[in-house]
C-alpha positions, 0 to 999 in steps of 0.5 A: 959662032954665037947666036943672036937673041931675038926674043921680041922683048929684047929687040924692042927694049934694045930698039928702045935704048937706041932711040933713047940714046939718040934723043938724049944726045939731042937734048944735051946738045940743046941743053949746052947750046941753050946754056951758051946763049944764056951765058952770052947774055942775048936773051931776055929774062922771059926767053931765059925762063922759058928755055929753063922750063923746057929743059927741065920738062925734056929732062923729066920726060926723058926719065919718064920714057926710060922708066916706061921702057925699062931702060936704065939712063946710064945705058944710054951712054954708048961705049965707042971703044977707043973714041970713048963714050957717046955722051960725056960723063957727068 
């Protein structure tokens, strides 16, 4: 039987990774939804610009949060075994 490594730094980083993974999943879902709406043509130019700016800012903020917590963005894509990965591979 192996022992769990319960170092405070490790627990904090692992929790940050989990939270950032969920936030990244939601960010990607929002991005896909926004792109779908833009492609359908139901938005004004102003709305499209606002969505684009918001998505860019969200992506920048995610990069800042990953950097602050020492998390590599590639670590946010959990391997779910036979189901594949949580986030689509770009």
